[in-house]
C-alpha positions in Angstrom: 78.9 100.0 54.1 78.5 96.2 55.2 75.6 95.6 55.8 75.1 93.1 59.7 73.0 90.2 58.9 71.2 87.9 62.1 73.3 85.6 61.8 76.1 88.7 62.6 74.1 89.4 66.2 74.4 86.0 66.8 70.7 84.1 66.2 71.3 81.8 62.8 67.5 81.5 61.6 69.2 78.0 59.3 70.4 76.2 62.4 66.7 77.8 63.5 64.6 75.6 61.4 67.3 72.6 61.5 67.0 71.3 64.5 62.3 71.2 64.2 63.5 69.5 61.1 65.5 67.3 63.9 62.6 66.8 66.6 59.5 66.7 63.9 60.1 63.0 64.3 60.6 63.3 68.5 57.9 65.4 68.5 55.4 62.6 66.7 56.0 60.1 68.8 54.4 60.8 71.9 51.0 62.1 69.3 47.7 59.9 71.4 44.1 60.4 70.5 43.4 64.6 71.4 46.0 66.1 69.1 45.1 68.3 67.0 47.8 69.1 63.5 51.3 69.1 63.9 54.2 71.4 65.4 54.9 74.6 62.8 51.7 76.1 63.8 51.6 79.4 65.9 49.6 77.0 68.9 49.2 73.8 69.7 45.4 72.1 69.8 44.8 69.5 71.9 40.5 67.9 72.1 38.7 68.2 75.0 38.5 64.5 76.4 35.0 63.0 76.2 34.0 61.4 79.4 34.1 63.7 81.8 30.9 65.5 83.6 32.7 68.5 84.6 36.4 68.7 82.7 38.5 71.3 84.7 41.9 71.7 82.6 45.1 72.0 84.8 47.7 73.5 84.1 51.4 72.8 86.1 54.2 74.8 84.9 58.3 74.2 86.2 61.8 74.1 85.3 64.7 71.8 86.1 66.8 74.6 88.7 70.4 74.1 88.4 70.4 70.6 87.8 71.4 71.7 84.2 74.4 73.0 85.3 75.5 69.6 85.1 74.4 69.0 82.0 75.3 71.8 80.8 79.4 70.8 82.3 78.9 67.0 81.7 78.1 67.2 77.8 75.3 64.7 78.7 72.2 65.8 77.5 69.5 63.8 77.1 68.0 63.7 79.7 67.3 67.0 81.8 63.7 66.9 79.7 62.6 63.6 81.1 63.1 66.1 84.6 61.0 69.0 82.8 58.7 67.1 81.8 58.2 65.0 85.4 57.7 67.8 87.3 55.1 69.0 85.9 53.0 65.7 85.2 54.2 64.5 88.8 52.7 68.4 90.3 49.0 67.5 88.2 48.5 64.0 89.1 48.5 66.3 93.1 44.9 67.4 92.1 44.1 64.1 90.3 44.4 65.6 86.6 45.6 63.3 84.0 47.6 65.2 81.6 47.3 65.7 78.0 49.5 67.6 77.0 53.2 69.5 77.0 54.7 72.2 75.9 58.5 73.1 76.4 60.2 76.4 76.5 64.6 76.4 75.4 66.5 79.3 75.8 70.7 79.5 75.0 73.4 82.3 73.8 73.9 80.1 70.9 72.0 77.3 69.5 74.3 74.3 69.3 71.7 72.0 66.8 72.9 68.9 68.0 72.5 69.3 71.7 68.7 71.0 71.8 67.7 67.8 70.1 68.8 65.6 72.6 67.3 67.6 74.9 63.8 67.1 72.8 64.6 63.9 72.9 64.3 64.2 76.5 61.2 65.9 76.5 59.5 62.9 74.3 60.6 59.7 76.5 59.4 62.1 79.0 56.0 62.9 77.5 55.8 59.2 76.6 55.9 57.8 80.3 53.7 60.6 81.5 51.0 59.6 78.4 50.7 62.5 77.3 51.3 65.1 74.3 54.5 67.3 73.3 52.6 69.9 70.9 54.6 72.2 70.5 57.8 74.7 72.0 60.0 77.6 71.3 62.7 78.3 71.2 65.0 81.8 71.4 68.4 82.2 70.6 69.6 85.6 73.2 73.0 86.2 72.8 74.3 88.7 75.4 71.7 87.0 77.4 73.3 83.7 77.7 76.4 83.0 77.7 77.3 80.5 74.1 77.2 76.9 75.8 74.9 77.6 78.7 70.7 76.7 77.5 67.5 77.2 80.2 64.5 75.4 80.0 60.8 75.4 81.4 57.8 73.1 81.2 54.4 74.0 80.7 51.8 70.3 81.1 47.9 71.0 80.7 45.8 68.3 81.6 42.7 67.6 83.2 40.3 66.7 86.1 36.5 65.8 87.5 35.9 69.1 88.9 34.1 66.1 91.6 37.4 65.1 92.5 40.4 67.7 92.9 38.6 68.9 96.6 41.4 65.9 97.8 42.6 67.7 101.5 39.4 67.7 102.4 39.6 64.0 102.1 41.6 63.3 104.3 41.2 61.5 107.9 42.6 60.5 111.0 44.0 57.5 110.9 44.4 57.1 107.4 47.9 56.0 106.1 51.3 57.5 104.7 52.3 55.0 101.9 55.8 56.6 99.9 56.6 55.9 96.0 60.3 56.1 96.1 62.1 58.5 94.1 65.3 58.0 91.3 67.2 60.5 93.4 67.9 63.8 93.8 65.8 64.3 91.1 65.5 68.0 90.2 65.8 70.0 93.4 68.9 70.7 96.1 71.5 71.1 93.2 73.2 73.9 94.8 73.4 72.2 97.5 74.7 69.5 96.6 77.2 71.1 94.1 78.5 73.1 96.8 78.7 69.2 99.1 79.7 67.6 97.0 82.2 69.6 94.4 83.5 72.7 96.5 83.8 70.6 100.3 84.5 67.0 99.2 86.4 67.8 95.6 85.0 65.3 94.1 84.1 65.8 90.0 81.6 63.9 87.5 83.9 60.4 87.0 84.0 59.8 90.9 83.2 56.2 91.4 79.8 56.5 92.9 78.2 52.6 93.8 79.7 51.6 90.6 79.2 54.1 87.8 80.6 57.7 87.8 79.5 60.0 90.5 77.1 62.4 87.2 75.3 58.7 86.0 73.7 58.8 89.8 73.0 63.1 90.1 71.8 62.8 86.8 69.4 60.1 87.2 65.8 60.8 85.6 62.7 62.2 87.7 60.7 59.6 88.1 57.4 60.1 86.3 54.6 58.5 88.1 51.2 58.7 85.9 51.2 55.7 85.1 50.5 54.2 88.6 48.4 57.0 89.5 46.0 55.8 86.9 46.3 52.2 87.7 45.6 52.9 92.1 43.6 56.4 91.5 40.7 54.6 93.7 42.6 53.7 95.6 43.9 56.7 96.4 42.8 59.6 98.2 45.4 62.4 98.6 48.9 63.1 97.1 52.1 64.7 97.1 54.8 65.4 95.4 58.3 66.2 97.6 60.2 68.5 95.9 62.1 72.0 97.3 62.1 71.9 101.0 61.2 68.1 100.9 59.3 65.9 103.4 58.0 68.1 106.0 57.6 71.2 103.2 55.3 69.4 100.7 52.8 66.7 103.1 51.1 69.8 105.0 49.8 71.1 101.0 47.6 67.9 101.4 46.1 68.2 105.1 42.9 70.2 106.0 43.7 71.7 109.4 43.0 70.0 112.3 45.4 66.9 110.9 49.1 66.4 111.2 51.0 64.4 109.1 53.0 61.4 111.4 55.8 60.2 109.7 58.5 57.3 111.0 61.6 58.8 109.7 63.5 55.1 109.8 61.3 54.1 108.0 62.7 56.6 104.7 64.6 54.1 102.4 67.0 57.0 102.1 69.2 56.5 98.6 72.8 56.3 98.7 73.6 59.3 97.6 71.5 61.8 100.2 74.0 59.3 103.0 76.8 60.8 101.1 76.0 64.4 101.0 74.8 64.3 104.8 78.6 63.4 105.9 78.2 68.0 105.5 74.8 68.3 106.1 73.1 68.4 108.8 70.0 65.3 108.8 67.2 68.4 109.4 67.8 70.7 106.5 68.2 67.3 104.9 64.9 66.9 104.7 64.2 69.9 103.8 66.3 70.4 101.3 66.2 66.8 99.8 63.2 64.4 98.9 64.9 62.1 100.7 64.7 59.5 98.5 60.9 59.7 98.6 59.2 61.0 95.1 55.9 61.0 96.4 53.8 60.3 99.5 50.4 59.0 98.6 47.2 59.2 101.5 45.7 55.5 101.4 42.2 54.2 103.6 43.6 51.1 105.6 41.7 49.0 103.6 43.0 50.2 100.5 47.2 49.5 101.6 47.6 46.1 101.3 46.4 46.4 97.3 48.5 49.6 96.9 52.1 48.6 98.5 51.5 45.2 96.7 50.8 47.1 92.7 53.2 50.2 93.6 56.4 49.1 92.5 59.1 49.7 95.0 55.9 51.5 98.2 56.2 51.0 101.5 54.8 52.7 104.7 55.9 54.9 106.5 52.7 56.8 108.4 49.8 57.9 109.1 47.5 60.9 109.8 46.9 61.9 113.5 44.5 65.0 114.7 46.1 67.7 115.2 48.0 71.0 114.0 48.9 70.9 110.7 51.6 69.9 110.2 54.9 66.8 109.4 56.1 65.8 112.3 59.3 63.6 111.5 59.4 60.8 114.3 
């Protein structure tokens, strides 16, 4: 009677081992002080940073959403890893946490070592931009769960904050200014709507010329990582809101006290061309609920610090201010 191997069932252990060897130098390149050991153990280890009076560990997890579908269909796999890191570490910043380390989960129907290596190369690049270490991850080959060409990603970032600095909401007061940090594009939100508009409604293709380059390059532009800006301007920032799914109108209220509102001048927002293209078939209010519209992060800043932040945060600009009123964003 013939015997069936794990490989016959669709799981290639040798391919998995080859993948691990491929990514070892990528992981090593992200190491920072605090990393203990290397990959290959049962858990990653990181020493708690010194210099905190009351250190609090923060954790954030996220994925890349249907942006992955574009990466898979286009065969461009080296940027979505940056998105994965960005979506997690940018959230940590909003609680005044400094990212320390990152872990990833990669699941696929059939492990393609080259594709998986490209994805992890993007994750490693994101970790370098975020000045945190990639200390571990999990690769799952699951035939029957995913098609052979599909893969999914999840990311997990851990950072440390000073306990006394975490409550930013109580510091938000009337008269403080709102400063936008520009996004690099759609980041990692709204792609289900974008894909429906661009490829079903408008019948565009990946190689369509858009502002002098293929449309797919604009769509896959990696999410901007704001860690270095945060570290540089931490003492001048009252609060931060990461503008992800739900846009400014849904995310900015998360840093507002019950008796404060955010007044945002809609015309002051420097909307990127890709959003103008999509808005040809989507109501403007819906655009502001689904997309970041060119704003990746909103900073709440005291008036006396506005000039310094605008000078040192590349591309930043004023979009509004905090006022007394019902806890909401008012687009005027």
